[in-house]
MMTF fields as JSON, N, C-alpha, C and O atoms, coordinates in Angstrom:
{
  "mmtfVersion": "1.0.0",
  "mmtfProducer": "UNKNOWN",
  "numBonds": 507,
  "numAtoms": 508,
  "numGroups": 127,
  "numChains": 1,
  "numModels": 1,
  "chainsPerModel": [1],
  "groupsPerChain": [127],
  "chainIdList": ["A"],
  "bondAtomList": [4, 2, 8, 6, 12, 10, 16, 14, 20, 18, 24, 22, 28, 26, 32, 30, 36, 34, 40, 38, 44, 42, 48, 46, 52, 50, 56, 54, 60, 58, 64, 62, 68, 66, 72, 70, 76, 74, 80, 78, 84, 82, 88, 86, 92, 90, 96, 94, 100, 98, 104, 102, 108, 106, 112, 110, 116, 114, 120, 118, 124, 122, 128, 126, 132, 130, 136, 134, 140, 138, 144, 142, 148, 146, 152, 150, 156, 154, 160, 158, 164, 162, 168, 166, 172, 170, 176, 174, 180, 178, 184, 182, 188, 186, 192, 190, 196, 194, 200, 198, 204, 202, 208, 206, 212, 210, 216, 214, 220, 218, 224, 222, 228, 226, 232, 230, 236, 234, 240, 238, 244, 242, 248, 246, 252, 250, 256, 254, 260, 258, 264, 262, 268, 266, 272, 270, 276, 274, 280, 278, 284, 282, 288, 286, 292, 290, 296, 294, 300, 298, 304, 302, 308, 306, 312, 310, 316, 314, 320, 318, 324, 322, 328, 326, 332, 330, 336, 334, 340, 338, 344, 342, 348, 346, 352, 350, 356, 354, 360, 358, 364, 362, 368, 366, 372, 370, 376, 374, 380, 378, 384, 382, 388, 386, 392, 390, 396, 394, 400, 398, 404, 402, 408, 406, 412, 410, 416, 414, 420, 418, 424, 422, 428, 426, 432, 430, 436, 434, 440, 438, 444, 442, 448, 446, 452, 450, 456, 454, 460, 458, 464, 462, 468, 466, 472, 470, 476, 474, 480, 478, 484, 482, 488, 486, 492, 490, 496, 494, 500, 498, 504, 502],
  "bondOrderList": [1, 1, 1, 1, 1, 1, 1, 1, 1, 1, 1, 1, 1, 1, 1, 1, 1, 1, 1, 1, 1, 1, 1, 1, 1, 1, 1, 1, 1, 1, 1, 1, 1, 1, 1, 1, 1, 1, 1, 1, 1, 1, 1, 1, 1, 1, 1, 1, 1, 1, 1, 1, 1, 1, 1, 1, 1, 1, 1, 1, 1, 1, 1, 1, 1, 1, 1, 1, 1, 1, 1, 1, 1, 1, 1, 1, 1, 1, 1, 1, 1, 1, 1, 1, 1, 1, 1, 1, 1, 1, 1, 1, 1, 1, 1, 1, 1, 1, 1, 1, 1, 1, 1, 1, 1, 1, 1, 1, 1, 1, 1, 1, 1, 1, 1, 1, 1, 1, 1, 1, 1, 1, 1, 1, 1, 1],
  "groupList": [{"groupName": "MET", "atomNameList": ["N", "CA", "C", "O"], "elementList": ["N", "C", "C", "O"], "formalChargeList": [0, 0, 0, 0], "bondAtomList": [1, 0, 2, 1, 3, 2], "bondOrderList": [1, 1, 2], "singleLetterCode": "M", "chemCompType": "L-PEPTIDE LINKING"}, {"groupName": "ILE", "atomNameList": ["N", "CA", "C", "O"], "elementList": ["N", "C", "C", "O"], "formalChargeList": [0, 0, 0, 0], "bondAtomList": [1, 0, 2, 1, 3, 2], "bondOrderList": [1, 1, 2], "singleLetterCode": "I", "chemCompType": "L-PEPTIDE LINKING"}, {"groupName": "GLN", "atomNameList": ["N", "CA", "C", "O"], "elementList": ["N", "C", "C", "O"], "formalChargeList": [0, 0, 0, 0], "bondAtomList": [1, 0, 2, 1, 3, 2], "bondOrderList": [1, 1, 2], "singleLetterCode": "Q", "chemCompType": "L-PEPTIDE LINKING"}, {"groupName": "LYS", "atomNameList": ["N", "CA", "C", "O"], "elementList": ["N", "C", "C", "O"], "formalChargeList": [0, 0, 0, 0], "bondAtomList": [1, 0, 2, 1, 3, 2], "bondOrderList": [1, 1, 2], "singleLetterCode": "K", "chemCompType": "L-PEPTIDE LINKING"}, {"groupName": "ARG", "atomNameList": ["N", "CA", "C", "O"], "elementList": ["N", "C", "C", "O"], "formalChargeList": [0, 0, 0, 0], "bondAtomList": [1, 0, 2, 1, 3, 2], "bondOrderList": [1, 1, 2], "singleLetterCode": "R", "chemCompType": "L-PEPTIDE LINKING"}, {"groupName": "ALA", "atomNameList": ["N", "CA", "C", "O"], "elementList": ["N", "C", "C", "O"], "formalChargeList": [0, 0, 0, 0], "bondAtomList": [1, 0, 2, 1, 3, 2], "bondOrderList": [1, 1, 2], "singleLetterCode": "A", "chemCompType": "L-PEPTIDE LINKING"}, {"groupName": "TYR", "atomNameList": ["N", "CA", "C", "O"], "elementList": ["N", "C", "C", "O"], "formalChargeList": [0, 0, 0, 0], "bondAtomList": [1, 0, 2, 1, 3, 2], "bondOrderList": [1, 1, 2], "singleLetterCode": "Y", "chemCompType": "L-PEPTIDE LINKING"}, {"groupName": "GLU", "atomNameList": ["N", "CA", "C", "O"], "elementList": ["N", "C", "C", "O"], "formalChargeList": [0, 0, 0, 0], "bondAtomList": [1, 0, 2, 1, 3, 2], "bondOrderList": [1, 1, 2], "singleLetterCode": "E", "chemCompType": "L-PEPTIDE LINKING"}, {"groupName": "PRO", "atomNameList": ["N", "CA", "C", "O"], "elementList": ["N", "C", "C", "O"], "formalChargeList": [0, 0, 0, 0], "bondAtomList": [1, 0, 2, 1, 3, 2], "bondOrderList": [1, 1, 2], "singleLetterCode": "P", "chemCompType": "L-PEPTIDE LINKING"}, {"groupName": "ASP", "atomNameList": ["N", "CA", "C", "O"], "elementList": ["N", "C", "C", "O"], "formalChargeList": [0, 0, 0, 0], "bondAtomList": [1, 0, 2, 1, 3, 2], "bondOrderList": [1, 1, 2], "singleLetterCode": "D", "chemCompType": "L-PEPTIDE LINKING"}, {"groupName": "LEU", "atomNameList": ["N", "CA", "C", "O"], "elementList": ["N", "C", "C", "O"], "formalChargeList": [0, 0, 0, 0], "bondAtomList": [1, 0, 2, 1, 3, 2], "bondOrderList": [1, 1, 2], "singleLetterCode": "L", "chemCompType": "L-PEPTIDE LINKING"}, {"groupName": "TRP", "atomNameList": ["N", "CA", "C", "O"], "elementList": ["N", "C", "C", "O"], "formalChargeList": [0, 0, 0, 0], "bondAtomList": [1, 0, 2, 1, 3, 2], "bondOrderList": [1, 1, 2], "singleLetterCode": "W", "chemCompType": "L-PEPTIDE LINKING"}, {"groupName": "GLY", "atomNameList": ["N", "CA", "C", "O"], "elementList": ["N", "C", "C", "O"], "formalChargeList": [0, 0, 0, 0], "bondAtomList": [1, 0, 2, 1, 3, 2], "bondOrderList": [1, 1, 2], "singleLetterCode": "G", "chemCompType": "PEPTIDE LINKING"}, {"groupName": "SER", "atomNameList": ["N", "CA", "C", "O"], "elementList": ["N", "C", "C", "O"], "formalChargeList": [0, 0, 0, 0], "bondAtomList": [1, 0, 2, 1, 3, 2], "bondOrderList": [1, 1, 2], "singleLetterCode": "S", "chemCompType": "L-PEPTIDE LINKING"}, {"groupName": "THR", "atomNameList": ["N", "CA", "C", "O"], "elementList": ["N", "C", "C", "O"], "formalChargeList": [0, 0, 0, 0], "bondAtomList": [1, 0, 2, 1, 3, 2], "bondOrderList": [1, 1, 2], "singleLetterCode": "T", "chemCompType": "L-PEPTIDE LINKING"}, {"groupName": "VAL", "atomNameList": ["N", "CA", "C", "O"], "elementList": ["N", "C", "C", "O"], "formalChargeList": [0, 0, 0, 0], "bondAtomList": [1, 0, 2, 1, 3, 2], "bondOrderList": [1, 1, 2], "singleLetterCode": "V", "chemCompType": "L-PEPTIDE LINKING"}, {"groupName": "PHE", "atomNameList": ["N", "CA", "C", "O"], "elementList": ["N", "C", "C", "O"], "formalChargeList": [0, 0, 0, 0], "bondAtomList": [1, 0, 2, 1, 3, 2], "bondOrderList": [1, 1, 2], "singleLetterCode": "F", "chemCompType": "L-PEPTIDE LINKING"}, {"groupName": "HIS", "atomNameList": ["N", "CA", "C", "O"], "elementList": ["N", "C", "C", "O"], "formalChargeList": [0, 0, 0, 0], "bondAtomList": [1, 0, 2, 1, 3, 2], "bondOrderList": [1, 1, 2], "singleLetterCode": "H", "chemCompType": "L-PEPTIDE LINKING"}, {"groupName": "CYS", "atomNameList": ["N", "CA", "C", "O"], "elementList": ["N", "C", "C", "O"], "formalChargeList": [0, 0, 0, 0], "bondAtomList": [1, 0, 2, 1, 3, 2], "bondOrderList": [1, 1, 2], "singleLetterCode": "C", "chemCompType": "L-PEPTIDE LINKING"}, {"groupName": "ASN", "atomNameList": ["N", "CA", "C", "O"], "elementList": ["N", "C", "C", "O"], "formalChargeList": [0, 0, 0, 0], "bondAtomList": [1, 0, 2, 1, 3, 2], "bondOrderList": [1, 1, 2], "singleLetterCode": "N", "chemCompType": "L-PEPTIDE LINKING"}],
  "groupTypeList": [0, 1, 2, 1, 3, 4, 5, 6, 7, 8, 8, 3, 3, 7, 9, 5, 5, 4, 1, 10, 1, 9, 4, 10, 11, 8, 4, 12, 10, 13, 3, 7, 3, 5, 3, 1, 14, 10, 11, 10, 3, 7, 1, 13, 8, 13, 8, 5, 10, 4, 15, 11, 16, 13, 17, 9, 8, 7, 3, 16, 7, 7, 16, 4, 4, 4, 6, 10, 10, 7, 10, 3, 7, 12, 1, 7, 5, 10, 13, 3, 1, 4, 7, 5, 7, 3, 7, 17, 3, 14, 15, 14, 10, 10, 6, 12, 5, 3, 9, 8, 13, 18, 19, 17, 5, 15, 15, 10, 4, 9, 6, 6, 10, 5, 15, 3, 3, 13, 4, 18, 17, 4, 12, 5, 6, 3, 7],
  "groupIdList": [1, 2, 3, 4, 5, 6, 7, 8, 9, 10, 11, 12, 13, 14, 15, 16, 17, 18, 19, 20, 21, 22, 23, 24, 25, 26, 27, 28, 29, 30, 31, 32, 33, 34, 35, 36, 37, 38, 39, 40, 41, 42, 43, 44, 45, 46, 47, 48, 49, 50, 51, 52, 53, 54, 55, 56, 57, 58, 59, 60, 61, 62, 63, 64, 65, 66, 67, 68, 69, 70, 71, 72, 73, 74, 75, 76, 77, 78, 79, 80, 81, 82, 83, 84, 85, 86, 87, 88, 89, 90, 91, 92, 93, 94, 95, 96, 97, 98, 99, 100, 101, 102, 103, 104, 105, 106, 107, 108, 109, 110, 111, 112, 113, 114, 115, 116, 117, 118, 119, 120, 121, 122, 123, 124, 125, 126, 127],
  "secStructList": [7, 3, 3, 3, 3, 3, 1, 1, 1, 7, 7, 7, 6, 6, 6, 7, 3, 3, 3, 3, 7, 7, 1, 1, 7, 7, 6, 6, 7, 7, 2, 2, 2, 2, 7, 7, 1, 3, 3, 7, 4, 4, 4, 1, 7, 7, 2, 2, 2, 2, 2, 2, 2, 6, 6, 7, 4, 4, 4, 2, 2, 2, 2, 2, 2, 2, 2, 2, 2, 2, 2, 2, 2, 1, 4, 4, 4, 2, 2, 2, 2, 2, 2, 2, 2, 2, 2, 2, 1, 7, 3, 3, 3, 3, 3, 7, 7, 1, 7, 6, 6, 1, 1, 6, 2, 2, 2, 2, 2, 2, 2, 2, 2, 2, 2, 2, 2, 2, 2, 2, 2, 6, 6, 1, 7, 7, 7],
  "xCoordList": [-5.615, -6.416, -5.618, -4.68, -5.891, -5.336, -5.915, -7.132, -4.994, -5.778, -4.939, -3.709, -5.539, -4.664, -4.789, -5.703, -3.523, -3.759, -2.383, -1.43, -2.7, -1.976, -0.536, -0.456, 0.58, 1.833, 1.76, 2.182, 1.212, 1.328, 0.475, 0.774, -0.524, -1.601, -0.732, -0.231, -0.718, -0.204, -0.295, -1.436, 0.742, 0.819, -0.196, -0.448, -0.973, -1.976, -1.303, -0.547, -1.407, -1.351, -2.084, -1.523, -3.542, -4.049, -3.456, -3.908, -2.616, -1.949, -1.132, -1.156, -0.561, 0.338, 1.706, 2.583, 1.558, 2.817, 2.274, 1.257, 3.129, 3.17, 4.467, 5.685, 3.395, 4.317, 4.43, 3.476, 5.201, 5.162, 5.347, 6.412, 4.582, 4.466, 4.683, 4.104, 5.517, 5.781, 7.146, 7.801, 7.534, 9.036, 9.71, 10.858, 9.274, 9.924, 9.186, 8.04, 10.324, 10.174, 9.461, 9.976, 8.128, 7.143, 8.029, 8.699, 7.825, 8.47, 7.943, 6.857, 9.244, 8.951, 8.835, 9.037, 8.47, 8.504, 9.509, 10.334, 9.744, 10.851, 10.611, 9.444, 11.444, 11.666, 11.06, 10.16, 11.467, 11.091, 9.674, 9.102, 9.126, 7.702, 6.587, 5.394, 7.494, 6.693, 6.593, 5.653, 7.225, 7.157, 7.035, 5.885, 7.808, 7.712, 8.56, 9.73, 7.308, 8.083, 8.872, 9.619, 8.591, 8.597, 8.916, 8.08, 9.648, 9.585, 9.477, 10.453, 8.361, 8.534, 8.515, 7.42, 9.756, 9.739, 9.482, 8.997, 9.951, 9.841, 8.106, 7.891, 7.079, 5.982, 5.175, 3.961, 5.737, 5.232, 5.114, 5.721, 4.314, 4.317, 5.825, 6.687, 5.667, 6.935, 7.262, 6.39, 8.602, 8.726, 7.993, 7.607, 7.89, 7.279, 5.674, 4.971, 5.1, 3.739, 3.409, 2.809, 3.789, 3.777, 3.52, 2.574, 4.805, 4.69, 3.47, 2.67, 3.276, 2.029, 0.858, 0.252, 0.663, -0.569, -0.86, -1.797, 0.346, 0.342, -0.983, -1.413, -1.388, -2.509, -3.98, -4.86, -3.982, -5.129, -6.395, -6.412, -7.448, -8.655, -8.979, -9.281, -8.946, -9.379, -8.714, -9.307, -7.324, -6.518, -6.599, -6.161, -7.222, -7.213, -7.371, -6.589, -8.52, -8.93, -7.915, -7.547, -7.428, -6.115, -4.81, -4.13, -4.625, -3.573, -4.155, -3.824, -4.848, -5.281, -4.916, -4.524, -5.02, -5.087, -3.737, -3.17, -3.067, -1.626, -0.903, -0.148, -1.199, -0.629, -0.685, 0.171, -1.839, -2.073, -1.208, -0.78, -0.964, -0.201, 1.037, 1.59, 1.554, 2.901, 3.138, 4.22, 2.015, 1.856, 2.094, 2.894, 1.499, 1.55, 2.732, 3.003, 3.733, 5.258, 6.268, 7.15, 5.646, 6.668, 5.683, 5.724, 4.976, 4.465, 5.075, 4.368, 6.322, 6.956, 7.309, 8.303, 6.624, 6.506, 5.274, 5.139, 4.319, 3.087, 3.289, 2.444, 4.25, 4.706, 5.215, 4.947, 5.995, 6.261, 5.352, 5.243, 4.311, 2.924, 2.33, 1.981, 2.268, 1.638, 2.271, 1.639, 3.725, 4.458, 4.246, 4.102, 4.181, 3.862, 2.581, 2.435, 1.474, -0.024, 0.089, -0.27, 0.525, 0.974, 1.433, 0.956, 2.367, 3.186, 2.283, 1.912, 1.851, 1.336, -0.133, -0.598, -1.047, -2.452, -3.093, -4.176, -2.35, -3.097, -1.914, -0.953, -1.926, -0.762, -1.646, -2.861, -0.875, -1.488, -0.321, 0.877, -0.966, -0.18, 0.094, -0.846, 1.168, 1.201, 1.43, 2.108, 0.647, 1.204, 1.331, 0.975, 1.736, 1.725, 0.693, 0.518, 0.255, -0.847, -2.105, -2.663, -2.384, -3.172, -4.581, -5.43, -4.714, -6.271, -6.508, -5.952, -7.365, -7.323, -8.256, -8.428, -8.852, -9.37, -8.699, -9.018, -8.031, -7.384, -5.897, -5.17, -5.618, -4.136, -3.573, -4.558, -2.473, -1.682, -2.168, -2.47, -2.265, -2.403, -4.112, -4.485, -4.83, -6.32, -6.077, -7.009, -5.257, -5.073, -4.483, -4.827, -3.49, -2.873, -3.443, -3.401, -4.0, -5.153, -6.072, -6.257, -6.713, -7.499, -7.005, -7.546, -5.906, -5.106, -4.794, -5.186, -4.146, -3.435, -4.746, -4.617, -5.68, -6.999, -7.69, -8.429, -7.46, -8.134, -6.983, -7.335, -5.749, -5.051, -5.065, -4.944, -5.241, -5.492, -6.55, -6.477, -7.342, -8.862, -8.764, -9.148, -8.436, -8.232, -7.151, -7.299, -6.198, -5.408, -5.917, -5.668, -6.666, -7.222, -8.348, -8.473, -8.948, -10.152, -9.225, -9.772, -8.005, -7.081, -6.273, -5.422, -6.247, -5.471, -4.438, -3.72, -3.675, -2.263, -2.169, -1.08, -3.039, -3.043, -3.83, -5.052, -3.257, -3.639, -3.998, -3.053, -4.73, -4.963, -4.632, -4.748],
  "yCoordList": [14.442, 15.431, 16.711, 16.614, 17.824, 19.175, 20.054, 20.221, 20.698, 21.648, 22.892, 22.87, 23.777, 24.919, 25.344, 24.984, 26.263, 26.377, 27.506, 27.489, 28.519, 29.244, 28.436, 27.296, 29.294, 28.522, 28.597, 27.611, 29.764, 29.896, 28.83, 28.594, 28.125, 27.585, 26.062, 25.294, 25.917, 24.597, 23.568, 23.106, 22.795, 21.152, 20.396, 20.485, 19.484, 18.34, 17.361, 17.603, 16.175, 14.872, 14.659, 13.983, 15.363, 15.233, 16.263, 16.193, 17.224, 17.85, 16.791, 16.795, 16.075, 14.782, 15.776, 16.367, 15.723, 16.476, 17.953, 18.34, 18.611, 20.336, 20.824, 20.716, 21.542, 22.039, 23.591, 24.098, 24.287, 25.678, 26.519, 26.298, 27.328, 27.759, 29.256, 29.88, 29.859, 31.161, 31.185, 30.171, 32.506, 32.247, 32.855, 32.454, 33.539, 34.07, 33.043, 32.702, 32.857, 32.223, 32.865, 33.841, 32.393, 33.109, 33.607, 32.943, 35.118, 35.739, 35.294, 35.398, 34.724, 34.557, 33.291, 32.834, 32.341, 30.982, 30.213, 30.364, 29.308, 28.422, 27.242, 27.059, 26.586, 25.664, 24.195, 23.506, 23.88, 23.256, 23.089, 22.031, 24.523, 24.43, 24.549, 24.245, 25.141, 24.834, 22.908, 22.51, 22.355, 20.768, 21.206, 21.112, 21.591, 21.784, 20.424, 20.078, 19.73, 18.598, 18.929, 18.143, 20.059, 20.588, 22.036, 22.362, 23.083, 24.203, 24.505, 24.212, 25.077, 25.266, 26.379, 26.91, 27.193, 28.683, 29.165, 30.26, 27.995, 28.393, 28.229, 28.448, 27.909, 28.121, 29.105, 28.968, 29.914, 31.225, 32.322, 32.051, 33.645, 34.426, 34.971, 34.976, 35.478, 36.271, 37.605, 38.473, 37.849, 39.069, 40.516, 41.416, 40.532, 41.834, 41.39, 42.306, 40.378, 40.064, 40.461, 41.498, 39.682, 39.813, 41.317, 41.698, 42.051, 43.523, 44.076, 44.614, 43.954, 44.592, 44.426, 45.317, 43.082, 42.734, 43.439, 44.204, 42.969, 43.632, 43.233, 43.907, 42.06, 41.326, 42.425, 42.343, 43.458, 44.109, 43.317, 43.041, 42.984, 42.604, 42.826, 41.945, 44.442, 44.664, 44.564, 44.884, 44.044, 43.595, 42.009, 41.545, 41.259, 39.953, 39.288, 38.382, 39.653, 39.071, 39.062, 38.105, 40.422, 40.745, 39.851, 39.364, 39.753, 38.833, 37.859, 37.741, 37.089, 35.585, 35.193, 34.047, 36.17, 36.016, 36.022, 35.117, 36.966, 36.918, 35.869, 35.349, 35.466, 34.558, 32.893, 32.01, 32.887, 31.717, 31.388, 30.277, 32.688, 32.858, 32.282, 31.427, 32.755, 32.304, 30.833, 30.302, 30.41, 29.02, 28.159, 27.224, 28.43, 27.473, 27.567, 26.689, 28.356, 28.967, 27.513, 26.759, 27.647, 26.526, 24.907, 24.474, 24.255, 23.303, 22.419, 21.827, 22.298, 21.237, 21.514, 20.978, 22.295, 22.427, 21.674, 21.213, 21.509, 20.938, 19.397, 18.787, 18.83, 17.616, 16.761, 15.662, 17.911, 17.886, 17.724, 16.828, 18.779, 18.44, 17.102, 16.313, 16.968, 15.617, 14.22, 13.399, 14.273, 13.171, 13.308, 12.199, 14.34, 14.389, 13.877, 13.24, 14.169, 13.602, 12.048, 11.243, 11.772, 10.273, 9.24, 8.135, 9.855, 9.296, 9.654, 8.724, 10.68, 11.124, 10.79, 10.418, 10.956, 10.943, 12.517, 12.923, 13.091, 14.546, 15.237, 14.781, 16.443, 17.672, 18.977, 19.143, 19.675, 20.964, 21.801, 21.65, 22.877, 23.816, 24.853, 24.995, 25.511, 26.343, 27.68, 27.744, 28.95, 30.408, 31.151, 30.772, 32.131, 33.042, 34.379, 35.044, 34.572, 35.761, 35.62, 34.563, 36.678, 36.83, 36.476, 35.846, 36.854, 36.565, 35.37, 35.037, 34.656, 32.878, 32.505, 31.368, 33.75, 33.554, 34.746, 34.784, 35.31, 36.289, 36.458, 37.37, 34.724, 34.899, 34.047, 33.668, 33.542, 32.528, 31.189, 30.459, 30.798, 29.509, 29.222, 28.06, 29.939, 29.557, 29.672, 29.16, 30.108, 30.143, 28.62, 27.772, 28.696, 27.38, 26.056, 25.169, 26.073, 25.239, 24.743, 23.555, 25.805, 25.762, 25.238, 24.324, 25.837, 25.258, 23.979, 23.225, 23.522, 22.102, 21.195, 20.162, 21.291, 20.461, 20.64, 19.75, 21.905, 21.93, 20.55, 19.454, 21.09, 20.226, 18.69, 17.962, 18.312, 17.249, 16.568, 15.422, 17.194, 16.812, 16.64, 15.542, 17.246, 17.66, 16.36, 15.633, 16.194, 14.852, 13.503, 12.478, 13.679, 12.395, 11.915, 10.751, 12.8, 12.684, 12.301, 11.563, 12.498, 11.982, 11.077, 10.671, 10.481, 9.021, 9.395, 8.395, 10.566, 11.112, 10.7, 10.387, 10.714, 10.144, 9.208, 9.311, 8.201, 6.789, 6.557, 5.975, 6.724, 6.656, 5.235, 4.887],
  "zCoordList": [0.02, 0.466, 0.779, 1.57, 0.262, 0.638, 1.528, 1.598, 2.302, 3.288, 3.361, 3.394, 3.379, 3.828, 5.543, 6.286, 5.952, 7.434, 7.372, 6.593, 8.559, 9.222, 9.499, 9.956, 9.115, 9.727, 11.024, 11.629, 11.847, 13.475, 14.105, 15.276, 13.597, 14.176, 14.631, 13.809, 15.822, 16.011, 15.497, 15.47, 14.908, 14.323, 14.84, 16.042, 13.953, 14.302, 13.803, 12.862, 14.259, 13.647, 12.168, 11.306, 11.906, 10.634, 9.872, 8.729, 9.994, 8.992, 8.21, 6.98, 8.761, 8.021, 7.303, 7.935, 6.087, 5.665, 5.552, 4.976, 6.186, 6.332, 5.529, 5.667, 4.429, 3.289, 3.178, 2.587, 3.532, 3.683, 2.3, 1.722, 1.768, 0.693, 0.559, -0.331, 1.433, 1.609, 0.92, 0.68, 0.607, -0.259, 1.321, 1.511, 2.173, 3.464, 4.855, 5.15, 5.343, 6.73, 7.738, 8.284, 8.142, 9.214, 10.409, 11.2, 10.308, 11.486, 12.923, 13.491, 13.282, 15.202, 15.331, 16.456, 14.198, 14.054, 14.112, 13.211, 15.006, 15.155, 14.034, 13.687, 13.557, 12.59, 13.778, 13.298, 14.937, 15.525, 15.993, 16.253, 16.066, 16.448, 15.11, 15.099, 13.931, 12.781, 12.305, 11.616, 12.593, 12.111, 10.644, 10.215, 9.91, 8.428, 7.741, 7.904, 6.795, 6.07, 4.661, 4.078, 4.309, 2.72, 2.958, 3.8, 2.694, 2.347, 0.835, 0.144, 0.229, -1.298, -1.484, -1.669, -1.507, -1.724, -3.065, -3.35, -4.092, -5.533, -6.036, -7.228, -5.276, -5.637, -4.83, -4.681, -4.409, -3.608, -4.811, -5.847, -4.743, -5.663, -5.512, -4.633, -6.987, -6.942, -6.301, -6.271, -5.728, -4.737, -5.317, -4.572, -6.829, -7.105, -6.983, -6.555, -7.227, -7.279, -5.752, -5.467, -4.959, -3.656, -2.928, -2.238, -3.383, -2.913, -3.375, -2.61, -4.719, -5.492, -4.517, -3.921, -4.477, -3.737, -2.544, -2.314, -1.604, -0.381, 0.701, 1.637, 0.267, 1.181, 1.19, 2.047, 0.001, -0.032, -0.712, -1.912, 0.193, -0.527, -1.695, -2.501, -2.0, -3.106, -4.589, -5.619, -4.521, -5.434, -5.805, -6.858, -4.787, -4.809, -5.864, -6.155, -6.706, -7.952, -8.933, -9.615, -8.939, -9.922, -9.768, -10.67, -8.305, -7.715, -8.162, -9.341, -7.867, -8.365, -9.629, -9.847, -10.624, -12.169, -12.234, -12.846, -11.661, -11.801, -11.645, -12.467, -10.29, -9.654, -10.336, -10.272, -10.893, -11.871, -12.929, -13.241, -13.539, -14.521, -14.135, -14.827, -12.939, -12.694, -11.975, -11.723, -11.761, -11.362, -12.703, -12.668, -13.712, -14.975, -15.331, -16.15, -15.052, -15.393, -14.498, -14.909, -13.296, -12.279, -11.913, -10.761, -12.84, -12.974, -11.979, -11.163, -12.0, -11.233, -9.97, -9.479, -9.351, -7.725, -7.392, -6.258, -8.349, -8.123, -7.892, -7.237, -8.347, -8.778, -6.977, -6.49, -6.494, -5.029, -4.385, -3.548, -4.721, -3.73, -3.93, -3.052, -5.134, -5.347, -4.511, -3.846, -4.798, -4.351, -2.84, -2.327, -1.949, -0.677, -0.295, 0.749, -1.236, -1.061, -1.253, -0.393, -2.242, -2.391, -1.173, -0.917, -0.594, 0.772, 1.744, 2.46, 1.957, 3.229, 3.363, 4.441, 1.996, 2.116, 2.401, 1.979, 3.032, 3.391, 3.521, 4.14, 2.908, 2.759, 3.492, 3.386, 4.108, 4.871, 4.122, 4.359, 3.003, 2.655, 3.895, 4.677, 4.118, 5.447, 4.639, 3.614, 5.353, 5.12, 5.99, 7.106, 5.867, 6.966, 6.984, 8.005, 6.118, 6.002, 6.959, 7.252, 7.314, 8.572, 7.972, 8.603, 6.938, 6.248, 5.631, 4.585, 6.269, 5.72, 4.47, 4.03, 3.962, 2.786, 1.387, 0.199, 1.903, 0.775, 0.887, 1.28, 0.186, 0.299, -0.79, -1.424, -1.344, -2.175, -1.965, -2.909, -0.599, -0.481, -0.77, -0.608, -1.063, -1.538, -2.852, -3.472, -3.558, -4.986, -5.373, -6.196, -4.431, -4.938, -4.891, -5.743, -3.713, -3.487, -4.354, -4.619, -4.841, -5.959, -7.113, -7.735, -7.449, -8.803, -8.683, -9.574, -7.746, -7.829, -7.739, -8.395, -7.247, -7.236, -8.552, -8.972, -9.325, -10.593, -11.414, -11.852, -11.375, -12.024, -12.028, -13.014, -10.685, -10.257, -10.961, -11.405, -11.021, -11.639, -12.878, -13.281, -13.508, -15.063, -15.35, -16.333, -14.498, -14.975, -14.756, -15.391, -13.756, -13.385, -14.584, -14.964, -14.969, -16.388, -17.346, -18.166, -17.598, -18.901, -18.388, -19.179, -16.995, -16.774, -16.437, -16.412, -16.04, -15.791, -14.189, -13.709, -13.616, -12.109, -11.736, -11.848, -11.258, -10.614, -9.15, -8.618, -8.516, -7.146, -6.738, -5.563]
}
């Protein structure tokens, strides 16, 4: 199971594997408090895309399109999420953005689930 959560929310047992998917460490959050299992900087949007988007909801659909192109280039990072999911059953993707519906974690989760479903149908993943 894949879920998304703001990095500043307190960790819960149900979070299982907590994967930070931001390129920058969340401001003011200590490593002890964050309880991060894995930090996947490389799966976050490129610095240029992040700066261009600037969390503007009006740019979100174009941001999604551009970020999906970047994700297709960096498919190996998805395997790290898959490994964590196999080991922990639940993976919580952590992000620092304030908007829970207009951020890269939403795009990444949806993309990961689509890739997983596609591969399951082709027999690449066995549960």
